[in-house]
DRENTORKOL-3810 file (N, C-alpha, C; in nm, 4 decimals):
REM DRENTORKOL-3810
@n.u->0.0855; n.v->-0.1175; n.w->0.0000; ca.u->0.0000; ca.v->0.0000; ca.w->0.0000; c.u->0.0897; c.v->0.1233; c.w->0.0000
@n.u->0.0533; n.v->0.2195; n.w->-0.0771; ca.u->0.1282; ca.v->0.3435; ca.w->-0.0770; c.u->0.0973; c.v->0.4205; c.w->0.0506
@n.u->0.1893; n.v->0.5035; n.w->0.0905; ca.u->0.1766; ca.v->0.5753; ca.w->0.2165; c.u->0.0507; c.v->0.6613; c.w->0.2196
@n.u->0.0253; n.v->0.7358; n.w->0.1140; ca.u->-0.0929; ca.v->0.8214; ca.w->0.1099; c.u->-0.2223; c.v->0.7435; c.w->0.1250
@n.u->-0.2271; n.v->0.6249; n.w->0.0649; ca.u->-0.3469; ca.v->0.5419; ca.w->0.0770; c.u->-0.3642; c.v->0.4921; c.w->0.2200
@n.u->-0.2529; n.v->0.4630; n.w->0.2865; ca.u->-0.2582; ca.v->0.4222; ca.w->0.4275; c.u->-0.3152; c.v->0.5363; c.w->0.5123
@n.u->-0.2667; n.v->0.6568; n.w->0.4886; ca.u->-0.3160; ca.v->0.7720; ca.w->0.5633; c.u->-0.4643; c.v->0.7946; c.w->0.5354
@n.u->-0.5069; n.v->0.7737; n.w->0.4118; ca.u->-0.6485; ca.v->0.7889; ca.w->0.3773; c.u->-0.7338; c.v->0.6931; c.w->0.4600
@n.u->-0.6887; n.v->0.5685; n.w->0.4706; ca.u->-0.7628; ca.v->0.4701; ca.w->0.5503; c.u->-0.7698; c.v->0.5124; c.w->0.6967
@n.u->-0.6616; n.v->0.5679; n.w->0.7472; ca.u->-0.6603; ca.v->0.6157; ca.w->0.8858; c.u->-0.7616; c.v->0.7299; c.w->0.9032
@n.u->-0.7646; n.v->0.8223; n.w->0.8070; ca.u->-0.8580; ca.v->0.9350; ca.w->0.8134; c.u->-1.0020; c.v->0.8850; c.w->0.8085
@n.u->-1.0282; n.v->0.7944; n.w->0.7152; ca.u->-1.1642; ca.v->0.7418; ca.w->0.7010; c.u->-1.2079; c.v->0.6654; c.w->0.8258
@n.u->-1.1142; n.v->0.5956; n.w->0.8891; ca.u->-1.1463; ca.v->0.5214; ca.w->1.0116; c.u->-1.1895; c.v->0.6163; c.w->1.1239
@n.u->-1.1417; n.v->0.7400; n.w->1.1183; ca.u->-1.1802; ca.v->0.8415; ca.w->1.2175; c.u->-1.3113; c.v->0.9105; c.w->1.1792
@n.u->-1.3651; n.v->0.8752; n.w->1.0624; ca.u->-1.4900; ca.v->0.9363; ca.w->1.0175; c.u->-1.4740; c.v->1.0786; c.w->0.9676
@n.u->-1.3540; n.v->1.1137; n.w->0.9250; ca.u->-1.3264; ca.v->1.2498; ca.w->0.8793; c.u->-1.3235; c.v->1.2558; c.w->0.7272
@n.u->-1.3804; n.v->1.3611; n.w->0.6718; ca.u->-1.3710; ca.v->1.3844; ca.w->0.5277; c.u->-1.2408; c.v->1.4590; c.w->0.4990
@n.u->-1.2040; n.v->1.4637; n.w->0.3726; ca.u->-1.0860; ca.v->1.5414; ca.w->0.3359; c.u->-1.1077; c.v->1.6887; c.w->0.3690
@n.u->-1.2281; n.v->1.7351; n.w->0.3478; ca.u->-1.2593; ca.v->1.8755; ca.w->0.3787; c.u->-1.2432; c.v->1.9025; c.w->0.5280
@n.u->-1.2904; n.v->1.8083; n.w->0.6122; ca.u->-1.2751; ca.v->1.8231; ca.w->0.7578; c.u->-1.1278; c.v->1.8387; c.w->0.7944
@n.u->-1.0468; n.v->1.7498; n.w->0.7401; ca.u->-0.9039; ca.v->1.7506; ca.w->0.7735; c.u->-0.8374; c.v->1.8765; c.w->0.7200
@n.u->-0.8712; n.v->1.9162; n.w->0.5987; ca.u->-0.8128; ca.v->2.0382; ca.w->0.5419; c.u->-0.8444; c.v->2.1586; c.w->0.6301
@n.u->-0.9665; n.v->2.1652; n.w->0.6830; ca.u->-1.0037; ca.v->2.2755; ca.w->0.7723; c.u->-0.9273; c.v->2.2673; c.w->0.9043
@n.u->-0.9034; n.v->2.1462; n.w->0.9525; ca.u->-0.8275; ca.v->2.1295; ca.w->1.0769; c.u->-0.6827; c.v->2.1742; c.w->1.0583
@n.u->-0.6299; n.v->2.1536; n.w->0.9378; ca.u->-0.4917; ca.v->2.1933; ca.w->0.9100; c.u->-0.4812; c.v->2.3450; c.w->0.9078
@n.u->-0.5763; n.v->2.4109; n.w->0.8440; ca.u->-0.5747; ca.v->2.5569; ca.w->0.8409; c.u->-0.6478; c.v->2.6108; c.w->0.7204
@n.u->-0.6938; n.v->2.7340; n.w->0.7327; ca.u->-0.7744; ca.v->2.7943; ca.w->0.6266; c.u->-0.6955; c.v->2.8168; c.w->0.4981
@n.u->-0.5630; n.v->2.8284; n.w->0.5092; ca.u->-0.4824; ca.v->2.8521; ca.w->0.3899; c.u->-0.4291; c.v->2.7227; c.w->0.3275
@n.u->-0.4664; n.v->2.6079; n.w->0.3845; ca.u->-0.4202; ca.v->2.4793; ca.w->0.3317; c.u->-0.5014; c.v->2.4440; c.w->0.2078
@n.u->-0.4319; n.v->2.4063; n.w->0.1011; ca.u->-0.4996; ca.v->2.3682; ca.w->-0.0233; c.u->-0.5449; c.v->2.2228; c.w->-0.0156
@n.u->-0.6746; n.v->2.2030; n.w->-0.0170; ca.u->-0.7325; ca.v->2.0689; ca.w->-0.0064; c.u->-0.6833; c.v->1.9775; c.w->-0.1189
@n.u->-0.6484; n.v->2.0339; n.w->-0.2331; ca.u->-0.6013; ca.v->1.9527; ca.w->-0.3462; c.u->-0.4720; c.v->1.8788; c.w->-0.3116
@n.u->-0.3905; n.v->1.9350; n.w->-0.2227; ca.u->-0.2694; ca.v->1.8646; ca.w->-0.1787; c.u->-0.3060; c.v->1.7342; c.w->-0.1094
@n.u->-0.4109; n.v->1.7379; n.w->-0.0312; ca.u->-0.4582; ca.v->1.6204; ca.w->0.0401; c.u->-0.5136; c.v->1.5172; c.w->-0.0576
@n.u->-0.5896; n.v->1.5624; n.w->-0.1561; ca.u->-0.6463; ca.v->1.4702; ca.w->-0.2554; c.u->-0.5356; c.v->1.3941; c.w->-0.3268
@n.u->-0.4353; n.v->1.4687; n.w->-0.3754; ca.u->-0.3271; ca.v->1.4052; ca.w->-0.4507; c.u->-0.2508; c.v->1.3051; c.w->-0.3652
@n.u->-0.2187; n.v->1.3441; n.w->-0.2426; ca.u->-0.1434; ca.v->1.2562; ca.w->-0.1533; c.u->-0.2216; c.v->1.1295; c.w->-0.1231
@n.u->-0.3478; n.v->1.1446; n.w->-0.0866; ca.u->-0.4280; ca.v->1.0282; ca.w->-0.0491; c.u->-0.4662; c.v->0.9419; c.w->-0.1690
@n.u->-0.4559; n.v->0.9956; n.w->-0.2868; ca.u->-0.4844; ca.v->0.9186; ca.w->-0.4071; c.u->-0.3662; c.v->0.8279; c.w->-0.4422
@n.u->-0.2540; n.v->0.8482; n.w->-0.3781; ca.u->-0.1407; ca.v->0.7598; ca.w->-0.3985; c.u->-0.0169; c.v->0.8238; c.w->-0.4552
@n.u->-0.0176; n.v->0.9540; n.w->-0.4781; ca.u->0.1020; ca.v->1.0209; ca.w->-0.5269; c.u->0.1830; c.v->1.0664; c.w->-0.4063
@n.u->0.2639; n.v->0.9732; n.w->-0.3533; ca.u->0.3374; ca.v->1.0002; ca.w->-0.2299; c.u->0.4342; c.v->1.1175; c.w->-0.2418
@n.u->0.4791; n.v->1.1484; n.w->-0.3622; ca.u->0.5698; ca.v->1.2615; ca.w->-0.3777; c.u->0.5012; c.v->1.3940; c.w->-0.3487
@n.u->0.3685; n.v->1.3965; n.w->-0.3547; ca.u->0.2972; ca.v->1.5212; ca.w->-0.3317; c.u->0.3125; c.v->1.5735; c.w->-0.1898
@n.u->0.3529; n.v->1.4921; n.w->-0.0964; ca.u->0.3687; ca.v->1.5408; ca.w->0.0407; c.u->0.5000; c.v->1.6177; c.w->0.0573
@n.u->0.5913; n.v->1.6026; n.w->-0.0375; ca.u->0.7215; ca.v->1.6673; ca.w->-0.0265; c.u->0.7111; c.v->1.8192; c.w->-0.0153
@n.u->0.6088; n.v->1.8795; n.w->-0.0745; ca.u->0.5938; ca.v->2.0240; ca.w->-0.0713; c.u->0.5132; c.v->2.0767; c.w->0.0463
@n.u->0.4641; n.v->1.9873; n.w->0.1301; ca.u->0.3847; ca.v->2.0302; ca.w->0.2459; c.u->0.4742; c.v->2.1009; c.w->0.3469
@n.u->0.4185; n.v->2.1979; n.w->0.4154; ca.u->0.4894; ca.v->2.2590; ca.w->0.5275; c.u->0.4894; c.v->2.1607; c.w->0.6443
@n.u->0.5952; n.v->2.1603; n.w->0.7212; ca.u->0.6056; ca.v->2.0692; ca.w->0.8354; c.u->0.4888; c.v->2.0895; c.w->0.9312
@n.u->0.4534; n.v->2.2145; n.w->0.9556; ca.u->0.3414; ca.v->2.2431; ca.w->1.0456; c.u->0.2107; c.v->2.1838; c.w->0.9959
@n.u->0.1879; n.v->2.1913; n.w->0.8638; ca.u->0.0662; ca.v->2.1330; ca.w->0.8065; c.u->0.0672; c.v->1.9813; c.w->0.8210
@n.u->0.1833; n.v->1.9201; n.w->0.7985; ca.u->0.1931; ca.v->1.7750; ca.w->0.8122; c.u->0.1661; c.v->1.7328; c.w->0.9570
@n.u->0.2199; n.v->1.8081; n.w->1.0521; ca.u->0.1955; ca.v->1.7768; ca.w->1.1936; c.u->0.0469; c.v->1.7874; c.w->1.2273
@n.u->-0.0202; n.v->1.8901; n.w->1.1740; ca.u->-0.1641; ca.v->1.9051; ca.w->1.1987; c.u->-0.2428; c.v->1.7906; c.w->1.1351
@n.u->-0.2006; n.v->1.7488; n.w->1.0176; ca.u->-0.2654; ca.v->1.6352; ca.w->0.9501; c.u->-0.2522; c.v->1.5102; c.w->1.0361
@n.u->-0.1321; n.v->1.4851; n.w->1.0856; ca.u->-0.1088; ca.v->1.3680; ca.w->1.1710; c.u->-0.1926; c.v->1.3759; c.w->1.2986
@n.u->-0.2017; n.v->1.4940; n.w->1.3568; ca.u->-0.2836; ca.v->1.5122; ca.w->1.4769; c.u->-0.4297; c.v->1.4814; c.w->1.4467
@n.u->-0.4786; n.v->1.5278; n.w->1.3324; ca.u->-0.6192; ca.v->1.5073; ca.w->1.2960; c.u->-0.6540; c.v->1.3594; c.w->1.2825
@n.u->-0.5603; n.v->1.2807; n.w->1.2292; ca.u->-0.5904; ca.v->1.1382; ca.w->1.2111; c.u->-0.5285; c.v->1.0521; c.w->1.3210
@n.u->-0.4736; n.v->1.1203; n.w->1.4221; ca.u->-0.4185; ca.v->1.0539; ca.w->1.5404; c.u->-0.3076; c.v->0.9542; c.w->1.5062
@n.u->-0.2091; n.v->1.0052; n.w->1.4353; ca.u->-0.0903; ca.v->0.9270; ca.w->1.4030; c.u->0.0304; c.v->1.0151; c.w->1.4335
@n.u->0.1374; n.v->0.9573; n.w->1.4819; ca.u->0.2584; ca.v->1.0338; ca.w->1.5112; c.u->0.3329; c.v->1.0601; c.w->1.3803
@n.u->0.3889; n.v->1.1802; n.w->1.3629; ca.u->0.4608; ca.v->1.2099; ca.w->1.2390; c.u->0.5702; c.v->1.1083; c.w->1.2064
@n.u->0.6389; n.v->1.0578; n.w->1.3081; ca.u->0.7475; ca.v->0.9627; ca.w->1.2811; c.u->0.6965; c.v->0.8296; c.w->1.2265
@n.u->0.5682; n.v->0.8013; n.w->1.2458; ca.u->0.5121; ca.v->0.6785; ca.w->1.1904; c.u->0.5103; c.v->0.6825; c.w->1.0382
@n.u->0.5119; n.v->0.8026; n.w->0.9822; ca.u->0.5164; ca.v->0.8184; ca.w->0.8368; c.u->0.6364; c.v->0.7438; c.w->0.7797
@n.u->0.7478; n.v->0.7479; n.w->0.8497; ca.u->0.8697; ca.v->0.6830; ca.w->0.8019; c.u->0.8661; c.v->0.5323; c.w->0.8204
@n.u->0.7795; n.v->0.4839; n.w->0.9067; ca.u->0.7751; ca.v->0.3414; ca.w->0.9367; c.u->0.6704; c.v->0.2650; c.w->0.8572
@n.u->0.5887; n.v->0.3346; n.w->0.7797; ca.u->0.4862; ca.v->0.2676; ca.w->0.7015; c.u->0.5513; c.v->0.2126; c.w->0.5758
@n.u->0.5338; n.v->0.0844; n.w->0.5484; ca.u->0.5922; ca.v->0.0302; ca.w->0.4256; c.u->0.5388; c.v->0.1058; c.w->0.3044
@n.u->0.6260; n.v->0.1312; n.w->0.2075; ca.u->0.5825; ca.v->0.2061; ca.w->0.0908; c.u->0.4843; c.v->0.1273; c.w->0.0073
@n.u->0.4899; n.v->-0.0006; n.w->0.0150; ca.u->0.3967; ca.v->-0.0847; ca.w->-0.0597; c.u->0.3778; c.v->-0.2140; c.w->0.0166
@n.u->0.2864; n.v->-0.2932; n.w->-0.0307; ca.u->0.2700; ca.v->-0.4270; ca.w->0.0239; c.u->0.3645; c.v->-0.5237; c.w->-0.0462
@n.u->0.4642; n.v->-0.4713; n.w->-0.1125; ca.u->0.5536; ca.v->-0.5513; ca.w->-0.1949; c.u->0.6815; c.v->-0.5921; c.w->-0.1239
@n.u->0.6926; n.v->-0.5627; n.w->0.0035; ca.u->0.8180; ca.v->-0.5845; ca.w->0.0753; c.u->0.8638; c.v->-0.7295; c.w->0.0734
@n.u->0.7736; n.v->-0.8227; n.w->0.0492; ca.u->0.8123; ca.v->-0.9636; ca.w->0.0469; c.u->0.8547; c.v->-1.0118; c.w->-0.0907
@n.u->0.8492; n.v->-0.9252; n.w->-0.1896; ca.u->0.8905; ca.v->-0.9632; ca.w->-0.3243; c.u->1.0423; c.v->-0.9657; c.w->-0.3352
@n.u->1.0951; n.v->-1.0423; n.w->-0.4288; ca.u->1.2393; ca.v->-1.0368; ca.w->-0.4538; c.u->1.2775; c.v->-0.8997; c.w->-0.5106
@n.u->1.4040; n.v->-0.8692; n.w->-0.5043; ca.u->1.4551; ca.v->-0.7387; ca.w->-0.5464; c.u->1.4074; c.v->-0.7003; c.w->-0.6862
@n.u->1.4197; n.v->-0.7897; n.w->-0.7812; ca.u->1.3838; ca.v->-0.7566; ca.w->-0.9195; c.u->1.2371; c.v->-0.7165; c.w->-0.9317
@n.u->1.1490; n.v->-0.7918; n.w->-0.8699; ca.u->1.0054; ca.v->-0.7620; ca.w->-0.8775; c.u->0.9708; c.v->-0.6357; c.w->-0.7992
@n.u->1.0366; n.v->-0.6136; n.w->-0.6869; ca.u->1.0117; ca.v->-0.4943; ca.w->-0.6061; c.u->1.0429; c.v->-0.3682; c.w->-0.6859
@n.u->1.1607; n.v->-0.3656; n.w->-0.7481; ca.u->1.2026; ca.v->-0.2474; ca.w->-0.8236; c.u->1.1119; c.v->-0.2257; c.w->-0.9446
@n.u->1.0846; n.v->-0.3321; n.w->-1.0187; ca.u->1.0008; ca.v->-0.3184; ca.w->-1.1382; c.u->0.8601; c.v->-0.2706; c.w->-1.1014
@n.u->0.8014; n.v->-0.3307; n.w->-1.0009; ca.u->0.6653; ca.v->-0.2942; ca.w->-0.9621; c.u->0.6593; c.v->-0.1505; c.w->-0.9131
@n.u->0.7554; n.v->-0.1111; n.w->-0.8313; ca.u->0.7563; ca.v->0.0259; ca.w->-0.7787; c.u->0.7783; c.v->0.1273; c.w->-0.8915
@n.u->0.8671; n.v->0.0933; n.w->-0.9854; ca.u->0.8913; ca.v->0.1829; ca.w->-1.0994; c.u->0.7623; c.v->0.2007; c.w->-1.1805
@n.u->0.6922; n.v->0.0906; n.w->-1.2023; ca.u->0.5675; ca.v->0.0968; ca.w->-1.2782; c.u->0.4589; c.v->0.1727; c.w->-1.2018
@n.u->0.4542; n.v->0.1570; n.w->-1.0696; ca.u->0.3571; ca.v->0.2321; ca.w->-0.9891; c.u->0.3781; c.v->0.3819; c.w->-1.0036
@n.u->0.5033; n.v->0.4215; n.w->-1.0147; ca.u->0.5358; ca.v->0.5636; ca.w->-1.0247; c.u->0.5347; c.v->0.6117; c.w->-1.1702
@n.u->0.4980; n.v->0.5208; n.w->-1.2629; ca.u->0.4871; ca.v->0.5540; ca.w->-1.4062; c.u->0.6177; c.v->0.6108; c.w->-1.4615
@n.u->0.7273; n.v->0.5447; n.w->-1.4278; ca.u->0.8594; ca.v->0.5858; ca.w->-1.4751; c.u->0.9102; c.v->0.4766; c.w->-1.5688
@n.u->0.9511; n.v->0.5148; n.w->-1.6875; ca.u->1.0055; ca.v->0.4170; ca.w->-1.7823; c.u->1.1469; c.v->0.3779; c.w->-1.7405
@n.u->1.1933; n.v->0.2679; n.w->-1.7949; ca.u->1.3314; ca.v->0.2246; ca.w->-1.7686; c.u->1.4283; c.v->0.3342; c.w->-1.8115
@n.u->1.4036; n.v->0.3903; n.w->-1.9283; ca.u->1.4929; ca.v->0.4938; ca.w->-1.9815; c.u->1.4935; c.v->0.6185; c.w->-1.8927
@n.u->1.3760; n.v->0.6580; n.w->-1.8462; ca.u->1.3672; ca.v->0.7760; ca.w->-1.7600; c.u->1.4389; c.v->0.7531; c.w->-1.6272
@n.u->1.4201; n.v->0.6359; n.w->-1.5685; ca.u->1.4875; ca.v->0.6054; ca.w->-1.4421; c.u->1.6385; c.v->0.6038; c.w->-1.4618
@n.u->1.6832; n.v->0.5423; n.w->-1.5703; ca.u->1.8267; ca.v->0.5378; ca.w->-1.5990; c.u->1.8829; c.v->0.6789; c.w->-1.6137
@n.u->1.8103; n.v->0.7640; n.w->-1.6828; ca.u->1.8537; ca.v->0.9021; ca.w->-1.7012; c.u->1.8621; c.v->0.9754; c.w->-1.5673
@n.u->1.7624; n.v->0.9548; n.w->-1.4825; ca.u->1.7596; ca.v->1.0213; ca.w->-1.3518; c.u->1.8783; c.v->0.9818; c.w->-1.2646
@n.u->1.9198; n.v->0.8551; n.w->-1.2719; ca.u->2.0279; ca.v->0.8104; ca.w->-1.1838; c.u->2.1654; c.v->0.8173; c.w->-1.2497
@n.u->2.1683; n.v->0.8509; n.w->-1.3790; ca.u->2.2955; ca.v->0.8667; ca.w->-1.4477; c.u->2.3604; c.v->0.7362; c.w->-1.4905
@n.u->2.2806; n.v->0.6350; n.w->-1.5156; ca.u->2.3306; ca.v->0.5062; ca.w->-1.5637; c.u->2.2578; c.v->0.4699; c.w->-1.6924
@n.u->2.3115; n.v->0.3707; n.w->-1.7633; ca.u->2.2470; ca.v->0.3235; ca.w->-1.8854; c.u->2.1252; c.v->0.2378; c.w->-1.8516
@n.u->2.0264; n.v->0.2336; n.w->-1.9413; ca.u->1.9076; ca.v->0.1505; ca.w->-1.9179; c.u->1.9393; c.v->0.0038; c.w->-1.8910
@n.u->2.0501; n.v->-0.0450; n.w->-1.9432; ca.u->2.0862; ca.v->-0.1859; ca.w->-1.9227; c.u->2.1015; c.v->-0.2186; c.w->-1.7738
@n.u->2.1376; n.v->-0.1190; n.w->-1.6930; ca.u->2.1512; ca.v->-0.1400; ca.w->-1.5483; c.u->2.0141; c.v->-0.1685; c.w->-1.4870
@n.u->1.9139; n.v->-0.0908; n.w->-1.5253; ca.u->1.7783; ca.v->-0.1115; ca.w->-1.4739; c.u->1.7248; c.v->-0.2456; c.w->-1.5236
@n.u->1.7475; n.v->-0.2740; n.w->-1.6514; ca.u->1.7008; ca.v->-0.4003; ca.w->-1.7092; c.u->1.7633; c.v->-0.5194; c.w->-1.6374
@n.u->1.8920; n.v->-0.5105; n.w->-1.6065; ca.u->1.9597; ca.v->-0.6197; ca.w->-1.5357; c.u->1.9005; c.v->-0.6387; c.w->-1.3969
@n.u->1.8765; n.v->-0.5298; n.w->-1.3280; ca.u->1.8196; ca.v->-0.5371; ca.w->-1.1936; c.u->1.6807; c.v->-0.5997; c.w->-1.1975
@n.u->1.5991; n.v->-0.5567; n.w->-1.2916; ca.u->1.4620; ca.v->-0.6060; ca.w->-1.2997; c.u->1.4527; c.v->-0.7483; c.w->-1.3545
@n.u->1.5588; n.v->-0.7968; n.w->-1.4164; ca.u->1.5569; ca.v->-0.9338; ca.w->-1.4689; c.u->1.6281; c.v->-1.0317; c.w->-1.3760
@n.u->1.6706; n.v->-0.9831; n.w->-1.2602; ca.u->1.7335; ca.v->-1.0711; ca.w->-1.1629; c.u->1.8826; c.v->-1.0918; c.w->-1.1832
@n.u->1.9456; n.v->-1.0064; n.w->-1.2622; ca.u->2.0888; ca.v->-1.0196; ca.w->-1.2894; c.u->2.1699; c.v->-0.9083; c.w->-1.2229
@n.u->2.1231; n.v->-0.8638; n.w->-1.1091; ca.u->2.1873; ca.v->-0.7518; ca.w->-1.0403; c.u->2.3292; c.v->-0.7836; c.w->-0.9960
@n.u->2.3543; n.v->-0.9070; n.w->-0.9568; ca.u->2.4856; ca.v->-0.9425; ca.w->-0.9029; c.u->2.5992; c.v->-0.9109; c.w->-0.9989
@n.u->2.5757; n.v->-0.9272; n.w->-1.1279; ca.u->2.6836; ca.v->-0.9085; ca.w->-1.2241; c.u->2.6759; c.v->-0.7766; c.w->-1.3006
@n.u->2.5702; n.v->-0.7001; n.w->-1.2801; ca.u->2.5518; ca.v->-0.5805; ca.w->-1.3621; c.u->2.5274; c.v->-0.4503; c.w->-1.2856
@n.u->2.4954; n.v->-0.4568; n.w->-1.1566; ca.u->2.4518; ca.v->-0.3373; ca.w->-1.0844; c.u->2.5444; c.v->-0.3090; c.w->-0.9665
@n.u->2.5966; n.v->-0.1858; n.w->-0.9599; ca.u->2.6823; ca.v->-0.1479; ca.w->-0.8475; c.u->2.5968; c.v->-0.0908; c.w->-0.7334
@n.u->2.6557; n.v->-0.0845; n.w->-0.6171; ca.u->2.5852; ca.v->-0.0364; ca.w->-0.4983; c.u->2.5359; c.v->0.1074; c.w->-0.5172
@n.u->2.6163; n.v->0.1917; n.w->-0.5806; ca.u->2.5747; ca.v->0.3302; ca.w->-0.6036; c.u->2.4470; c.v->0.3359; c.w->-0.6872
@n.u->2.4391; n.v->0.2537; n.w->-0.7904; ca.u->2.3188; ca.v->0.2504; ca.w->-0.8746; c.u->2.1993; c.v->0.2031; c.w->-0.7933
@n.u->2.2203; n.v->0.1015; n.w->-0.7106; ca.u->2.1120; ca.v->0.0492; ca.w->-0.6277; c.u->2.0603; c.v->0.1573; c.w->-0.5321
@n.u->2.1509; n.v->0.2303; n.w->-0.4700; ca.u->2.1122; ca.v->0.3382; ca.w->-0.3785; c.u->2.0349; c.v->0.4466; c.w->-0.4543
@n.u->2.0835; n.v->0.4833; n.w->-0.5713; ca.u->2.0172; ca.v->0.5872; ca.w->-0.6508; c.u->1.8787; c.v->0.5437; c.w->-0.6970
@n.u->1.8655; n.v->0.4178; n.w->-0.7344; ca.u->1.7354; ca.v->0.3639; ca.w->-0.7747; c.u->1.6390; c.v->0.3709; c.w->-0.6571
@n.u->1.6862; n.v->0.3317; n.w->-0.5405; ca.u->1.6024; ca.v->0.3389; ca.w->-0.4210; c.u->1.5559; c.v->0.4801; c.w->-0.3925
@n.u->1.6457; n.v->0.5752; n.w->-0.4078; ca.u->1.6107; ca.v->0.7153; ca.w->-0.3845; c.u->1.5032; c.v->0.7612; c.w->-0.4826
@n.u->1.5207; n.v->0.7304; n.w->-0.6093; ca.u->1.4238; ca.v->0.7725; ca.w->-0.7114; c.u->1.2883; c.v->0.7051; c.w->-0.6954
@n.u->1.2882; n.v->0.5807; n.w->-0.6481; ca.u->1.1631; ca.v->0.5054; ca.w->-0.6370; c.u->1.1054; c.v->0.5074; c.w->-0.4956
@n.u->1.1680; n.v->0.5820; n.w->-0.4070; ca.u->1.1230; ca.v->0.5898; ca.w->-0.2672; c.u->1.1203; c.v->0.4522; c.w->-0.2012
@n.u->1.2253; n.v->0.3753; n.w->-0.2253; ca.u->1.2421; ca.v->0.2455; ca.w->-0.1601; c.u->1.3595; c.v->0.2607; c.w->-0.0637
@n.u->1.3400; n.v->0.2338; n.w->0.0636; ca.u->1.4507; ca.v->0.2477; ca.w->0.1589; c.u->1.5712; c.v->0.1625; c.w->0.1172
@n.u->1.6889; n.v->0.2227; n.w->0.1236; ca.u->1.8118; ca.v->0.1532; ca.w->0.0852; c.u->1.8302; c.v->0.0261; c.w->0.1679
@n.u->1.7947; n.v->0.0321; n.w->0.2944; ca.u->1.8061; ca.v->-0.0854; ca.w->0.3812; c.u->1.7246; c.v->-0.2022; c.w->0.3248
@n.u->1.6034; n.v->-0.1739; n.w->0.2772; ca.u->1.5188; ca.v->-0.2788; ca.w->0.2200; c.u->1.5838; c.v->-0.3378; c.w->0.0952
@n.u->1.6403; n.v->-0.2528; n.w->0.0119; ca.u->1.7078; ca.v->-0.3024; ca.w->-0.1076; c.u->1.8261; c.v->-0.3913; c.w->-0.0707
@n.u->1.9030; n.v->-0.3496; n.w->0.0289; ca.u->2.0179; ca.v->-0.4303; ca.w->0.0710; c.u->1.9745; c.v->-0.5638; c.w->0.1302
@n.u->1.8602; n.v->-0.5657; n.w->0.1962; ca.u->1.8092; ca.v->-0.6923; ca.w->0.2505; c.u->1.7737; c.v->-0.7901; c.w->0.1399
@n.u->1.7493; n.v->-0.7386; n.w->0.0204; ca.u->1.7053; ca.v->-0.8222; ca.w->-0.0916; c.u->1.8203; c.v->-0.8788; c.w->-0.1740
@n.u->1.9406; n.v->-0.8269; n.w->-0.1562; ca.u->2.0504; ca.v->-0.8747; ca.w->-0.2419; c.u->2.1060; c.v->-1.0070; c.w->-0.1937
END
């Protein structure tokens, strides 16, 4: 499950609408930020003010630090190749685009996603892929 979807479930469990939560955060908070985040675009929270995020967490009764402990997906039990491919596809990033973002050739991504990471992918590439796909580096290392 994506983080935003997890937060949405927490909000709904409290019986709160998005409008309710947006009002609790503050009159100047753009409700559209909440819609995008809860719809599953986890990158949309990056532009939130810390104070707004704290108010959001208070409204749904979750500690801000729990945000870091929520698995990014239900895919944590998948092997490395499937985890990376699935997460890349969830974020609608092509192999070529991901390769460009991390400064490596597409063959590196293809090798990782085909299970040939041992002979084709360096640790720096793995770390960069994790950063781009919002996969904790520790989780990636557990998969090698």
